[in-house]
N, C-alpha and C positions, 0 to 999 in steps of 0.2 A: 463513257459508252456508244459503241458506234455500230449503228444500222446496215447491215449491208441487205441489198436489194433479192429479194428473192421473182421478183414479178416474171422476168424470161423463164425461170427454171418453171415455174406454175405451167405459163401460158404453153408452155415447149410441150411440155408432159400433158397438156389438155389438145394438144394438137391443134390449137388455134395461133394463128398470121396476125404479126403483129399490125399490120394494117386495122385487120375485125374487130380485134380487142381495142383500139384505137377509136374508130369510127362508134362503135359501143358504146364506149365511155365519154365520147365526147370532148376527143381532146387530138393532138394532131399525131401522126406516126412519130416528128421527132420528139415533141415528151415524152411517149411512151420512152421512146430509147434511150432519153435523158434517164427517164428513173427508172431503167434497167439496167443500166450503166454505173449507179449512183453517180450523174454529172448533177444532177435535180433531184430534189423529194416532192410528191405532191402534196398539194394541201388535202386535208382533209375530206372534204367532199369530192375530190376527186380520187381519193384513198379509194373511197367507201364504191365511187362508180365503179372502177377497177377490179375492184374487188368482189363486188356483184357479178360483174361481167366473166369472171375467173370462176363464178360460185367456191367463193373460199372467205375468211373472214380478214379484215385489215389487217390483224395482229400476225396472220401467216405470209403479208406482202415481204416481209424482212424478218432478217436474222441478228439478234442483240450480239454484241461480241464484247467484252469487257474493256 
């Protein structure tokens, strides 16, 4: 099963800039970019922080593909 990131989609739907979300989540803008493109996956603590900033559940950050 592959996880496809939805972080960018959620962030853009909320009208938030990448830099703002990264700062509020305590990560670098490059890290957030890597998470959004699927180049890297956040540790669970970072995923919870990103979800909190985006006001969503951690599960919402990814789409499961068979």
